[in-house]
N, CA, C, O and the ligand as a Tripos MOL2 file, in Angstrom:
@<TRIPOS>MOLECULE
protein
  245   243    62     0     0
PROTEIN
NO_CHARGES

@<TRIPOS>ATOM
      1 N          43.1950   84.8970  -29.1900 N.3       1 MET1
      2 CA         42.9680   85.6780  -30.4170 C.3       1 MET1
      3 C          42.7560   87.1370  -30.0440 C.2       1 MET1
      4 O          42.1820   87.4730  -29.0080 O.2       1 MET1
      5 N          43.2270   87.9520  -30.9050 N.am      2 LYS2
      6 CA         43.1630   89.3770  -30.6610 C.3       2 LYS2
      7 C          42.0480   89.9890  -31.4990 C.2       2 LYS2
      8 O          41.9010   89.6790  -32.6810 O.2       2 LYS2
      9 N          41.2910   90.8330  -30.8930 N.am      3 THR3
     10 CA         40.2450   91.5140  -31.6340 C.3       3 THR3
     11 C          40.8720   92.5770  -32.5210 C.2       3 THR3
     12 O          41.5930   93.4490  -32.0360 O.2       3 THR3
     13 N          40.6000   92.5090  -33.8120 N.am      4 PRO4
     14 CA         41.1680   93.5200  -34.6930 C.3       4 PRO4
     15 C          40.5900   94.8950  -34.3900 C.2       4 PRO4
     16 O          39.4020   95.0350  -34.0980 O.2       4 PRO4
     17 N          41.4260   95.8780  -34.4630 N.am      5 ILE5
     18 CA         40.9740   97.2400  -34.2120 C.3       5 ILE5
     19 C          40.5690   97.8750  -35.5410 C.2       5 ILE5
     20 O          41.3920   97.9730  -36.4520 O.2       5 ILE5
     21 N          39.3350   98.3000  -35.6620 N.am      6 PRO6
     22 CA         38.8870   98.8680  -36.9390 C.3       6 PRO6
     23 C          39.5670  100.2020  -37.2270 C.2       6 PRO6
     24 O          39.9080  100.9640  -36.3220 O.2       6 PRO6
     25 N          39.7460  100.4460  -38.4950 N.am      7 GLU7
     26 CA         40.2910  101.7380  -38.9020 C.3       7 GLU7
     27 C          39.1570  102.6540  -39.3130 C.2       7 GLU7
     28 O          38.2110  102.2340  -39.9780 O.2       7 GLU7
     29 N          39.2610  103.8820  -38.9160 N.am      8 VAL8
     30 CA         38.2700  104.8740  -39.3220 C.3       8 VAL8
     31 C          38.9930  106.0550  -39.9420 C.2       8 VAL8
     32 O          40.0990  106.4120  -39.5370 O.2       8 VAL8
     33 N          38.3460  106.6530  -40.9290 N.am      9 HIS9
     34 CA         38.9370  107.8180  -41.5790 C.3       9 HIS9
     35 C          38.3380  109.0770  -40.9770 C.2       9 HIS9
     36 O          37.1270  109.1830  -40.7780 O.2       9 HIS9
     37 N          39.2040  110.0120  -40.6980 N.am     10 SER10
     38 CA         38.7480  111.2020  -40.0050 C.3      10 SER10
     39 C          38.4370  112.3350  -40.9670 C.2      10 SER10
     40 O          38.9930  112.4240  -42.0620 O.2      10 SER10
     41 N          37.5360  113.1920  -40.5280 N.am     11 ALA11
     42 CA         37.3450  114.4850  -41.1730 C.3      11 ALA11
     43 C          37.9930  115.5040  -40.2580 C.2      11 ALA11
     44 O          37.7300  115.5290  -39.0550 O.2      11 ALA11
     45 N          38.8320  116.3350  -40.8250 N.am     12 GLU12
     46 CA         39.5560  117.2700  -39.9750 C.3      12 GLU12
     47 C          38.7670  118.5570  -39.7960 C.2      12 GLU12
     48 O          38.1900  119.1000  -40.7390 O.2      12 GLU12
     49 N          38.7630  119.0120  -38.5870 N.am     13 LEU13
     50 CA         38.0390  120.2270  -38.2520 C.3      13 LEU13
     51 C          38.9930  121.1610  -37.5070 C.2      13 LEU13
     52 O          39.5710  120.8060  -36.4800 O.2      13 LEU13
     53 N          39.1330  122.3530  -38.0550 N.am     14 ALA14
     54 CA         40.0130  123.3200  -37.4040 C.3      14 ALA14
     55 C          39.2000  124.1550  -36.4210 C.2      14 ALA14
     56 O          38.2400  124.8280  -36.7970 O.2      14 ALA14
     57 N          39.5970  124.1000  -35.1820 N.am     15 THR15
     58 CA         38.9000  124.8770  -34.1640 C.3      15 THR15
     59 C          39.9130  125.5620  -33.2830 C.2      15 THR15
     60 O          40.8160  124.9190  -32.7480 O.2      15 THR15
     61 N          39.7720  126.8480  -33.1290 N.am     16 ALA16
     62 CA         40.5990  127.6040  -32.1920 C.3      16 ALA16
     63 C          42.0740  127.2720  -32.3270 C.2      16 ALA16
     64 O          42.7780  127.0850  -31.3350 O.2      16 ALA16
     65 N          42.5240  127.2030  -33.5530 N.am     17 GLY17
     66 CA         43.9480  126.9960  -33.7660 C.3      17 GLY17
     67 C          44.3920  125.5550  -33.6530 C.2      17 GLY17
     68 O          45.5840  125.2700  -33.7700 O.2      17 GLY17
     69 N          43.4640  124.6360  -33.4270 N.am     18 ARG18
     70 CA         43.8300  123.2320  -33.3420 C.3      18 ARG18
     71 C          43.0720  122.4280  -34.3820 C.2      18 ARG18
     72 O          41.9980  122.8190  -34.8390 O.2      18 ARG18
     73 N          43.6390  121.3310  -34.7340 N.am     19 ILE19
     74 CA         42.9480  120.4150  -35.6350 C.3      19 ILE19
     75 C          42.3190  119.3070  -34.7980 C.2      19 ILE19
     76 O          42.9760  118.6810  -33.9660 O.2      19 ILE19
     77 N          41.0590  119.0880  -35.0330 N.am     20 GLN20
     78 CA         40.4070  117.9640  -34.3830 C.3      20 GLN20
     79 C          40.0270  116.9500  -35.4360 C.2      20 GLN20
     80 O          39.6950  117.3010  -36.5680 O.2      20 GLN20
     81 N          40.0800  115.7140  -35.0610 N.am     21 HIS21
     82 CA         39.6980  114.6420  -35.9640 C.3      21 HIS21
     83 C          38.2990  114.1670  -35.5940 C.2      21 HIS21
     84 O          38.0550  113.6750  -34.4930 O.2      21 HIS21
     85 N          37.3990  114.3290  -36.5390 N.am     22 LEU22
     86 CA         36.0410  113.8520  -36.3210 C.3      22 LEU22
     87 C          35.9020  112.4810  -36.9690 C.2      22 LEU22
     88 O          36.2190  112.3030  -38.1460 O.2      22 LEU22
     89 N          35.4400  111.5440  -36.2110 N.am     23 ILE23
     90 CA         35.2600  110.2030  -36.7720 C.3      23 ILE23
     91 C          33.8600  109.6980  -36.4460 C.2      23 ILE23
     92 O          33.2560  110.0740  -35.4420 O.2      23 ILE23
     93 N          33.3780  108.8540  -37.3080 N.am     24 THR24
     94 CA         32.1200  108.1740  -37.0110 C.3      24 THR24
     95 C          32.4670  106.8510  -36.3490 C.2      24 THR24
     96 O          33.1210  105.9950  -36.9440 O.2      24 THR24
     97 N          32.0330  106.7020  -35.1470 N.am     25 CYS25
     98 CA         32.4070  105.5360  -34.3610 C.3      25 CYS25
     99 C          31.8570  104.2520  -34.9750 C.2      25 CYS25
    100 O          30.6600  104.1540  -35.2430 O.2      25 CYS25
    101 N          32.7290  103.2670  -35.1970 N.am     26 PRO26
    102 CA         32.2770  101.9980  -35.7680 C.3      26 PRO26
    103 C          31.4560  101.1780  -34.7770 C.2      26 PRO26
    104 O          30.7760  100.2270  -35.1610 O.2      26 PRO26
    105 N          31.5200  101.5390  -33.5420 N.am     27 ALA27
    106 CA         30.8070  100.7670  -32.5290 C.3      27 ALA27
    107 C          29.4340  101.3550  -32.2250 C.2      27 ALA27
    108 O          28.4360  100.6330  -32.2260 O.2      27 ALA27
    109 N          29.3750  102.6450  -31.9660 N.am     28 CYS28
    110 CA         28.1060  103.2260  -31.5350 C.3      28 CYS28
    111 C          27.4820  104.1190  -32.5980 C.2      28 CYS28
    112 O          26.3270  104.5230  -32.4650 O.2      28 CYS28
    113 N          28.2340  104.4300  -33.6530 N.am     29 GLY29
    114 CA         27.6630  105.2070  -34.7480 C.3      29 GLY29
    115 C          27.6290  106.7010  -34.5070 C.2      29 GLY29
    116 O          27.1920  107.4630  -35.3700 O.2      29 GLY29
    117 N          28.0780  107.1200  -33.3590 N.am     30 ARG30
    118 CA         28.0980  108.5500  -33.0750 C.3      30 ARG30
    119 C          29.4010  109.1620  -33.5700 C.2      30 ARG30
    120 O          30.3240  108.4560  -33.9760 O.2      30 ARG30
    121 N          29.4550  110.4760  -33.5290 N.am     31 THR31
    122 CA         30.6720  111.1730  -33.9150 C.3      31 THR31
    123 C          31.5000  111.4570  -32.6740 C.2      31 THR31
    124 O          31.0110  112.0290  -31.6990 O.2      31 THR31
    125 N          32.7560  111.0520  -32.7240 N.am     32 HIS32
    126 CA         33.6640  111.3570  -31.6290 C.3      32 HIS32
    127 C          34.7610  112.2630  -32.1450 C.2      32 HIS32
    128 O          35.1140  112.2280  -33.3240 O.2      32 HIS32
    129 N          35.2920  113.0740  -31.2520 N.am     33 ARG33
    130 CA         36.3570  113.9880  -31.6300 C.3      33 ARG33
    131 C          37.6330  113.6220  -30.9030 C.2      33 ARG33
    132 O          37.6270  113.2810  -29.7200 O.2      33 ARG33
    133 N          38.7390  113.7020  -31.6480 N.am     34 HIS34
    134 CA         40.0380  113.4410  -31.0450 C.3      34 HIS34
    135 C          41.0170  114.4770  -31.5390 C.2      34 HIS34
    136 O          40.8770  115.0110  -32.6390 O.2      34 HIS34
    137 N          42.0040  114.7530  -30.7230 N.am     35 LEU35
    138 CA         42.9990  115.7470  -31.0930 C.3      35 LEU35
    139 C          44.1310  115.1500  -31.9010 C.2      35 LEU35
    140 O          44.8700  115.8730  -32.5680 O.2      35 LEU35
    141 N          44.2720  113.8510  -31.8480 N.am     36 GLU36
    142 CA         45.3490  113.2090  -32.5840 C.3      36 GLU36
    143 C          44.8270  111.9710  -33.2820 C.2      36 GLU36
    144 O          43.9020  111.3040  -32.8190 O.2      36 GLU36
    145 N          45.4530  111.6900  -34.4120 N.am     37 ALA37
    146 CA         45.1240  110.4570  -35.1110 C.3      37 ALA37
    147 C          45.8590  109.2960  -34.4450 C.2      37 ALA37
    148 O          46.6180  109.4850  -33.4940 O.2      37 ALA37
    149 N          45.6230  108.1150  -34.9530 N.am     38 GLY38
    150 CA         46.2780  106.9470  -34.3830 C.3      38 GLY38
    151 C          45.2970  106.1190  -33.5860 C.2      38 GLY38
    152 O          44.0810  106.2760  -33.7050 O.2      38 GLY38
    153 N          45.8410  105.2410  -32.7780 N.am     39 GLU39
    154 CA         44.9780  104.3510  -32.0180 C.3      39 GLU39
    155 C          44.3740  105.0930  -30.8360 C.2      39 GLU39
    156 O          45.0920  105.6490  -30.0050 O.2      39 GLU39
    157 N          43.0590  105.0960  -30.7710 N.am     40 ARG40
    158 CA         42.3520  105.8610  -29.7480 C.3      40 ARG40
    159 C          41.2580  105.0230  -29.1260 C.2      40 ARG40
    160 O          40.8180  104.0130  -29.6760 O.2      40 ARG40
    161 N          40.8460  105.4680  -27.9840 N.am     41 ARG41
    162 CA         39.6780  104.8560  -27.3610 C.3      41 ARG41
    163 C          38.6000  105.9230  -27.3020 C.2      41 ARG41
    164 O          38.8310  107.0220  -26.7970 O.2      41 ARG41
    165 N          37.4310  105.6030  -27.8140 N.am     42 GLY42
    166 CA         36.3410  106.5620  -27.8210 C.3      42 GLY42
    167 C          35.6860  106.6780  -26.4630 C.2      42 GLY42
    168 O          35.9000  105.8370  -25.5900 O.2      42 GLY42
    169 N          34.8850  107.7200  -26.2800 N.am     43 PRO43
    170 CA         34.1830  107.9200  -25.0040 C.3      43 PRO43
    171 C          33.1790  106.8180  -24.7090 C.2      43 PRO43
    172 O          32.7330  106.6530  -23.5740 O.2      43 PRO43
    173 N          32.8280  106.0630  -25.7480 N.am     44 CYS44
    174 CA         31.8880  104.9540  -25.5270 C.3      44 CYS44
    175 C          32.6380  103.6890  -25.1240 C.2      44 CYS44
    176 O          32.0210  102.6780  -24.7890 O.2      44 CYS44
    177 N          33.9690  103.7430  -25.1560 N.am     45 GLY45
    178 CA         34.7500  102.5940  -24.7180 C.3      45 GLY45
    179 C          35.2990  101.7500  -25.8440 C.2      45 GLY45
    180 O          36.0800  100.8310  -25.5960 O.2      45 GLY45
    181 N          34.9100  102.0370  -27.0830 N.am     46 SER46
    182 CA         35.4000  101.2500  -28.2080 C.3      46 SER46
    183 C          36.7830  101.7390  -28.6170 C.2      46 SER46
    184 O          37.1730  102.8720  -28.3330 O.2      46 SER46
    185 N          37.5020  100.8680  -29.2820 N.am     47 ARG47
    186 CA         38.8330  101.2350  -29.7530 C.3      47 ARG47
    187 C          38.8400  101.2380  -31.2670 C.2      47 ARG47
    188 O          38.1550  100.4480  -31.9160 O.2      47 ARG47
    189 N          39.6300  102.1450  -31.8100 N.am     48 TYR48
    190 CA         39.7620  102.2290  -33.2610 C.3      48 TYR48
    191 C          41.0340  102.9740  -33.5850 C.2      48 TYR48
    192 O          41.6160  103.6570  -32.7420 O.2      48 TYR48
    193 N          41.4500  102.8250  -34.8300 N.am     49 THR49
    194 CA         42.6330  103.5440  -35.2900 C.3      49 THR49
    195 C          42.1870  104.6360  -36.2530 C.2      49 THR49
    196 O          41.5600  104.3680  -37.2780 O.2      49 THR49
    197 N          42.5220  105.8580  -35.9060 N.am     50 ILE50
    198 CA         42.1380  106.9840  -36.7580 C.3      50 ILE50
    199 C          43.1930  107.1720  -37.8440 C.2      50 ILE50
    200 O          44.3790  107.3410  -37.5600 O.2      50 ILE50
    201 N          42.7380  107.1390  -39.0810 N.am     51 VAL51
    202 CA         43.6250  107.3480  -40.2130 C.3      51 VAL51
    203 C          43.4220  108.7690  -40.7160 C.2      51 VAL51
    204 O          42.3240  109.1500  -41.1210 O.2      51 VAL51
    205 N          44.4740  109.5280  -40.6850 N.am     52 ALA52
    206 CA         44.3810  110.9050  -41.1690 C.3      52 ALA52
    207 C          44.0870  110.9070  -42.6600 C.2      52 ALA52
    208 O          44.5580  110.0500  -43.4080 O.2      52 ALA52
    209 N          43.3140  111.8700  -43.0650 N.am     53 ARG53
    210 CA         42.8040  111.8690  -44.4240 C.3      53 ARG53
    211 C          43.9090  111.8660  -45.4600 C.2      53 ARG53
    212 O          43.9660  110.9730  -46.3050 O.2      53 ARG53
    213 N          44.7700  112.8350  -45.4070 N.am     54 GLU54
    214 CA         45.8850  112.8220  -46.3320 C.3      54 GLU54
    215 C          47.0170  113.6600  -45.7840 C.2      54 GLU54
    216 O          46.8350  114.4910  -44.8950 O.2      54 GLU54
    217 N          48.1650  113.4230  -46.3280 N.am     55 ASP55
    218 CA         49.3520  114.1140  -45.8740 C.3      55 ASP55
    219 C          49.4250  115.4760  -46.5420 C.2      55 ASP55
    220 O          49.6100  115.5540  -47.7570 O.2      55 ASP55
    221 N          49.2860  116.5360  -45.7870 N.am     56 PRO56
    222 CA         49.4440  117.8420  -46.4240 C.3      56 PRO56
    223 C          50.9250  118.0460  -46.7260 C.2      56 PRO56
    224 O          51.7770  117.6300  -45.9410 O.2      56 PRO56
    225 N          51.2190  118.6350  -47.7730 N.am     57 GLY57
    226 CA         52.6410  118.8060  -48.1050 C.3      57 GLY57
    227 C          53.0930  117.8070  -49.1160 C.2      57 GLY57
    228 O          54.2090  117.8960  -49.6270 O.2      57 GLY57
    229 N          52.2480  116.8520  -49.4180 N.am     58 GLU58
    230 CA         52.6000  115.9230  -50.4700 C.3      58 GLU58
    231 C          51.7700  116.2730  -51.6900 C.2      58 GLU58
    232 O          50.6400  115.8090  -51.8400 O.2      58 GLU58
    233 N          52.3270  117.0790  -52.5420 N.am     59 ALA59
    234 CA         51.5820  117.5450  -53.7110 C.3      59 ALA59
    235 C          51.9710  116.7200  -54.9210 C.2      59 ALA59
    236 O          53.1360  116.6870  -55.3170 O.2      59 ALA59
    237 N          51.0070  116.0680  -55.4940 N.am     60 ALA60
    238 CA         51.2720  115.3010  -56.7030 C.3      60 ALA60
    239 C          51.2830  116.2350  -57.9090 C.2      60 ALA60
    240 O          50.4210  117.1020  -58.0530 O.2      60 ALA60
    241 N          52.2430  116.0440  -58.7400 N.am     61 ALA61
    242 CA         52.3640  116.9750  -59.8640 C.3      61 ALA61
    243 C          51.5400  116.5080  -61.0380 C.2      61 ALA61
    244 O          51.5190  117.1660  -62.0780 O.2      61 ALA61
    245 ZN         31.4860  105.3340  -29.9490 Zn       62 ZN62
@<TRIPOS>BOND
     1     1     2 1
     2     2     3 1
     3     3     4 2
     4     3     5 am
     5     5     6 1
     6     6     7 1
     7     7     8 2
     8     7     9 am
     9     9    10 1
    10    10    11 1
    11    11    12 2
    12    11    13 am
    13    13    14 1
    14    14    15 1
    15    15    16 2
    16    15    17 am
    17    17    18 1
    18    18    19 1
    19    19    20 2
    20    19    21 am
    21    21    22 1
    22    22    23 1
    23    23    24 2
    24    23    25 am
    25    25    26 1
    26    26    27 1
    27    27    28 2
    28    27    29 am
    29    29    30 1
    30    30    31 1
    31    31    32 2
    32    31    33 am
    33    33    34 1
    34    34    35 1
    35    35    36 2
    36    35    37 am
    37    37    38 1
    38    38    39 1
    39    39    40 2
    40    39    41 am
    41    41    42 1
    42    42    43 1
    43    43    44 2
    44    43    45 am
    45    45    46 1
    46    46    47 1
    47    47    48 2
    48    47    49 am
    49    49    50 1
    50    50    51 1
    51    51    52 2
    52    51    53 am
    53    53    54 1
    54    54    55 1
    55    55    56 2
    56    55    57 am
    57    57    58 1
    58    58    59 1
    59    59    60 2
    60    59    61 am
    61    61    62 1
    62    62    63 1
    63    63    64 2
    64    63    65 am
    65    65    66 1
    66    66    67 1
    67    67    68 2
    68    67    69 am
    69    69    70 1
    70    70    71 1
    71    71    72 2
    72    71    73 am
    73    73    74 1
    74    74    75 1
    75    75    76 2
    76    75    77 am
    77    77    78 1
    78    78    79 1
    79    79    80 2
    80    79    81 am
    81    81    82 1
    82    82    83 1
    83    83    84 2
    84    83    85 am
    85    85    86 1
    86    86    87 1
    87    87    88 2
    88    87    89 am
    89    89    90 1
    90    90    91 1
    91    91    92 2
    92    91    93 am
    93    93    94 1
    94    94    95 1
    95    95    96 2
    96    95    97 am
    97    97    98 1
    98    98    99 1
    99    99   100 2
   100    99   101 am
   101   101   102 1
   102   102   103 1
   103   103   104 2
   104   103   105 am
   105   105   106 1
   106   106   107 1
   107   107   108 2
   108   107   109 am
   109   109   110 1
   110   110   111 1
   111   111   112 2
   112   111   113 am
   113   113   114 1
   114   114   115 1
   115   115   116 2
   116   115   117 am
   117   117   118 1
   118   118   119 1
   119   119   120 2
   120   119   121 am
   121   121   122 1
   122   122   123 1
   123   123   124 2
   124   123   125 am
   125   125   126 1
   126   126   127 1
   127   127   128 2
   128   127   129 am
   129   129   130 1
   130   130   131 1
   131   131   132 2
   132   131   133 am
   133   133   134 1
   134   134   135 1
   135   135   136 2
   136   135   137 am
   137   137   138 1
   138   138   139 1
   139   139   140 2
   140   139   141 am
   141   141   142 1
   142   142   143 1
   143   143   144 2
   144   143   145 am
   145   145   146 1
   146   146   147 1
   147   147   148 2
   148   147   149 am
   149   149   150 1
   150   150   151 1
   151   151   152 2
   152   151   153 am
   153   153   154 1
   154   154   155 1
   155   155   156 2
   156   155   157 am
   157   157   158 1
   158   158   159 1
   159   159   160 2
   160   159   161 am
   161   161   162 1
   162   162   163 1
   163   163   164 2
   164   163   165 am
   165   165   166 1
   166   166   167 1
   167   167   168 2
   168   167   169 am
   169   169   170 1
   170   170   171 1
   171   171   172 2
   172   171   173 am
   173   173   174 1
   174   174   175 1
   175   175   176 2
   176   175   177 am
   177   177   178 1
   178   178   179 1
   179   179   180 2
   180   179   181 am
   181   181   182 1
   182   182   183 1
   183   183   184 2
   184   183   185 am
   185   185   186 1
   186   186   187 1
   187   187   188 2
   188   187   189 am
   189   189   190 1
   190   190   191 1
   191   191   192 2
   192   191   193 am
   193   193   194 1
   194   194   195 1
   195   195   196 2
   196   195   197 am
   197   197   198 1
   198   198   199 1
   199   199   200 2
   200   199   201 am
   201   201   202 1
   202   202   203 1
   203   203   204 2
   204   203   205 am
   205   205   206 1
   206   206   207 1
   207   207   208 2
   208   207   209 am
   209   209   210 1
   210   210   211 1
   211   211   212 2
   212   211   213 am
   213   213   214 1
   214   214   215 1
   215   215   216 2
   216   215   217 am
   217   217   218 1
   218   218   219 1
   219   219   220 2
   220   219   221 am
   221   221   222 1
   222   222   223 1
   223   223   224 2
   224   223   225 am
   225   225   226 1
   226   226   227 1
   227   227   228 2
   228   227   229 am
   229   229   230 1
   230   230   231 1
   231   231   232 2
   232   231   233 am
   233   233   234 1
   234   234   235 1
   235   235   236 2
   236   235   237 am
   237   237   238 1
   238   238   239 1
   239   239   240 2
   240   239   241 am
   241   241   242 1
   242   242   243 1
   243   243   244 2
@<TRIPOS>SUBSTRUCTURE
     1 MET1         2 RESIDUE 1 A MET
     2 LYS2         6 RESIDUE 1 A LYS
     3 THR3        10 RESIDUE 1 A THR
     4 PRO4        14 RESIDUE 1 A PRO
     5 ILE5        18 RESIDUE 1 A ILE
     6 PRO6        22 RESIDUE 1 A PRO
     7 GLU7        26 RESIDUE 1 A GLU
     8 VAL8        30 RESIDUE 1 A VAL
     9 HIS9        34 RESIDUE 1 A HIS
    10 SER10       38 RESIDUE 1 A SER
    11 ALA11       42 RESIDUE 1 A ALA
    12 GLU12       46 RESIDUE 1 A GLU
    13 LEU13       50 RESIDUE 1 A LEU
    14 ALA14       54 RESIDUE 1 A ALA
    15 THR15       58 RESIDUE 1 A THR
    16 ALA16       62 RESIDUE 1 A ALA
    17 GLY17       66 RESIDUE 1 A GLY
    18 ARG18       70 RESIDUE 1 A ARG
    19 ILE19       74 RESIDUE 1 A ILE
    20 GLN20       78 RESIDUE 1 A GLN
    21 HIS21       82 RESIDUE 1 A HIS
    22 LEU22       86 RESIDUE 1 A LEU
    23 ILE23       90 RESIDUE 1 A ILE
    24 THR24       94 RESIDUE 1 A THR
    25 CYS25       98 RESIDUE 1 A CYS
    26 PRO26      102 RESIDUE 1 A PRO
    27 ALA27      106 RESIDUE 1 A ALA
    28 CYS28      110 RESIDUE 1 A CYS
    29 GLY29      114 RESIDUE 1 A GLY
    30 ARG30      118 RESIDUE 1 A ARG
    31 THR31      122 RESIDUE 1 A THR
    32 HIS32      126 RESIDUE 1 A HIS
    33 ARG33      130 RESIDUE 1 A ARG
    34 HIS34      134 RESIDUE 1 A HIS
    35 LEU35      138 RESIDUE 1 A LEU
    36 GLU36      142 RESIDUE 1 A GLU
    37 ALA37      146 RESIDUE 1 A ALA
    38 GLY38      150 RESIDUE 1 A GLY
    39 GLU39      154 RESIDUE 1 A GLU
    40 ARG40      158 RESIDUE 1 A ARG
    41 ARG41      162 RESIDUE 1 A ARG
    42 GLY42      166 RESIDUE 1 A GLY
    43 PRO43      170 RESIDUE 1 A PRO
    44 CYS44      174 RESIDUE 1 A CYS
    45 GLY45      178 RESIDUE 1 A GLY
    46 SER46      182 RESIDUE 1 A SER
    47 ARG47      186 RESIDUE 1 A ARG
    48 TYR48      190 RESIDUE 1 A TYR
    49 THR49      194 RESIDUE 1 A THR
    50 ILE50      198 RESIDUE 1 A ILE
    51 VAL51      202 RESIDUE 1 A VAL
    52 ALA52      206 RESIDUE 1 A ALA
    53 ARG53      210 RESIDUE 1 A ARG
    54 GLU54      214 RESIDUE 1 A GLU
    55 ASP55      218 RESIDUE 1 A ASP
    56 PRO56      222 RESIDUE 1 A PRO
    57 GLY57      226 RESIDUE 1 A GLY
    58 GLU58      230 RESIDUE 1 A GLU
    59 ALA59      234 RESIDUE 1 A ALA
    60 ALA60      238 RESIDUE 1 A ALA
    61 ALA61      242 RESIDUE 1 A ALA
    62 ZN62       245 GROUP 0 **** ****
């Protein structure tokens, strides 16, 4: 059996010309930062899938 990888929603933070994804770790409860969304491994060793908040450029009329 495979352990399901939890999904977390990121808050985007613009720093020095880059976007960082801030997530609250489902395993340790701390905030981890990643440069890309998708499946990541946190510094605490847990795995999760970062879901980007929303697609910029998709404007609903
Ligand atoms: Zn963690």
